[in-house]
Rosetta silent file (secondary structure, phi, psi, omega in degrees, C-alpha in Angstrom):
SEQUENCE: XXXXXXXXXXXXXXXXXXXXXXXXXXXXXXXXXXXXXXXXXXXXXXXXXXXXXXXXXXXXXXXXXXXXXXXXXXX
SCORE:     score description
SCORE:     0.000 S_00000001
   1 L     0.000  -43.274 -177.674    0.003    0.021    0.006 S_00000001
   2 H   -64.684  -38.035  177.456    2.758    2.429    0.887 S_00000001
   3 H   -60.960  -41.035  177.153    4.488    1.805   -2.462 S_00000001
   4 H   -63.984  -45.295  179.751    1.256    2.718   -4.288 S_00000001
   5 H   -62.233  -39.061  178.188    0.843    5.864   -2.208 S_00000001
   6 H   -59.145  -45.681 -179.910    4.478    6.841   -2.912 S_00000001
   7 H   -65.724  -39.965 -177.855    3.894    6.580   -6.661 S_00000001
   8 H   -74.595  -19.031  176.760    0.601    8.507   -6.537 S_00000001
   9 H   -70.230  -22.910  179.971    2.260   11.254   -4.455 S_00000001
  10 H   -74.720  -50.243  179.015    4.420   12.005   -7.498 S_00000001
  11 L  -167.684  159.914  176.196    1.504   12.431   -9.917 S_00000001
  12 L   -61.399  140.048 -178.418   -1.922   10.962  -10.741 S_00000001
  13 E  -139.575  153.058  173.088   -1.626    7.572  -12.437 S_00000001
  14 L   -83.723  166.167 -179.599   -3.784    4.938  -14.084 S_00000001
  15 H   -60.433  -37.150  179.318   -3.633    1.342  -12.814 S_00000001
  16 H   -63.420  -40.589  178.343   -1.456    0.329  -15.763 S_00000001
  17 H   -67.134  -38.559  177.691    1.055    3.078  -14.906 S_00000001
  18 H   -62.516  -43.529  179.562    0.999    1.986  -11.256 S_00000001
  19 H   -58.940  -42.756  179.211    1.711   -1.600  -12.307 S_00000001
  20 H   -64.831  -40.879  178.594    4.676   -0.428  -14.407 S_00000001
  21 H   -65.534  -24.760  177.807    5.981    1.704  -11.516 S_00000001
  22 L   -89.902   -2.341  178.100    5.824   -1.355   -9.257 S_00000001
  23 L    89.486   16.206  179.131    7.795   -3.421  -11.746 S_00000001
  24 L  -102.369  152.261  179.790    4.909   -5.477  -13.088 S_00000001
  25 L   -83.233  -27.517  179.813    4.046   -6.056  -16.754 S_00000001
  26 L  -144.408  168.793 -178.687    0.267   -5.959  -16.220 S_00000001
  27 L   -73.435  123.791  179.984   -2.351   -5.016  -13.616 S_00000001
  28 L   -93.399  167.534  176.233   -2.616   -7.812  -11.041 S_00000001
  29 H   -66.355  -34.082  178.664   -5.508   -8.819   -8.867 S_00000001
  30 H   -63.652  -41.482  179.163   -3.452   -7.708   -5.860 S_00000001
  31 H   -65.715  -44.300  176.640   -3.058   -4.210   -7.322 S_00000001
  32 H   -57.396  -43.460  179.687   -6.804   -4.013   -8.017 S_00000001
  33 H   -63.920  -43.189  179.057   -7.497   -5.074   -4.448 S_00000001
  34 H   -62.900  -42.666 -179.942   -5.051   -2.509   -3.044 S_00000001
  35 H   -63.839  -44.155 -179.453   -6.561    0.316   -5.119 S_00000001
  36 H   -60.998  -43.473 -178.706  -10.100   -0.661   -3.946 S_00000001
  37 H   -65.559  -43.025  179.203   -8.927   -0.744   -0.304 S_00000001
  38 H   -66.986  -36.261  175.221   -7.191    2.661   -0.555 S_00000001
  39 H   -63.974  -42.668 -177.434  -10.313    4.168   -2.158 S_00000001
  40 H   -66.792  -34.357  179.305  -12.529    2.773    0.601 S_00000001
  41 H   -82.443   -5.000  177.748  -10.216    4.202    3.275 S_00000001
  42 L    76.626   21.116  179.446  -10.177    7.601    1.565 S_00000001
  43 L   -88.961  -20.856  173.056   -6.425    7.633    0.997 S_00000001
  44 E  -133.164  164.466  175.107   -6.760    7.973   -2.771 S_00000001
  45 E  -141.573  163.270 -179.333   -9.448    9.303   -5.048 S_00000001
  46 E   -89.415  146.251  176.401  -10.438    9.025   -8.669 S_00000001
  47 L   -75.940  -23.326  178.492   -9.877   11.816  -11.176 S_00000001
  48 L  -126.554   76.174 -173.145  -13.191   10.950  -12.852 S_00000001
  49 L   -61.848  -27.757  179.305  -15.460    9.969   -9.929 S_00000001
  50 L   -73.543  -14.751 -178.573  -18.604    9.795  -12.054 S_00000001
  51 L  -132.571   77.300 -174.425  -17.120    7.108  -14.277 S_00000001
  52 L   -63.421  -21.605 -178.593  -15.267    4.539  -12.160 S_00000001
  53 L  -103.391   11.245 -178.290  -14.674    2.166  -15.080 S_00000001
  54 L   -61.680  141.583  176.877  -13.471    4.804  -17.580 S_00000001
  55 L   -68.286  -16.353  179.554  -10.367    3.842  -19.558 S_00000001
  56 L   -96.623    4.629 -176.587   -9.058    7.303  -18.763 S_00000001
  57 L   -61.530  133.356  174.608   -9.473    6.861  -14.986 S_00000001
  58 L  -129.951  164.958 -178.416   -6.519    7.910  -12.878 S_00000001
  59 E  -124.959  144.811  177.139   -5.955    7.950   -9.139 S_00000001
  60 E  -137.017  151.509 -176.661   -4.426   10.594   -6.897 S_00000001
  61 E   -78.444  141.321  179.561   -3.447   10.673   -3.283 S_00000001
  62 L   -95.440  178.055  179.182   -5.579   12.637   -0.790 S_00000001
  63 H   -63.460  -36.954  179.062   -4.495   14.585    2.234 S_00000001
  64 H   -64.086  -39.856  178.992   -5.327   11.547    4.411 S_00000001
  65 H   -69.308  -35.407  176.770   -3.083    9.414    2.183 S_00000001
  66 H   -68.035  -38.329  176.015   -0.226   11.938    2.404 S_00000001
  67 H   -61.230  -44.353  179.104   -0.512   11.902    6.212 S_00000001
  68 H   -64.680  -36.043  178.967   -0.347    8.092    6.270 S_00000001
  69 H   -66.987  -43.099  178.471    2.678    8.217    3.963 S_00000001
  70 H   -62.144  -38.913 -177.333    4.480   10.716    6.229 S_00000001
  71 H   -70.578  -34.015 -175.987    3.798    8.546    9.282 S_00000001
  72 H   -80.741  -20.021 -177.397    5.037    5.383    7.553 S_00000001
  73 L   -92.304  132.388  176.999    8.273    6.894    6.268 S_00000001
  74 L   -67.312  141.626 -176.774   11.206    7.262    8.655 S_00000001
  75 L   -84.610    0.000    0.000   12.299   10.849    9.185 S_00000001
């Protein structure tokens, strides 16, 4: 989860971009699960909330996600 938040803190990304940033060739079930969990916890949000299945959908980190990232990273 922290790795996904770190990538999204750089810029909004689609799932495919996230998978590439994590070193995977394609979107895995684990990544889908992690994205759903982060959305449910309010740590990330969709750039197109009205169309959750849009091919142009990207995700960005929220203030809550940035706080969690700061707490998880050693100072």
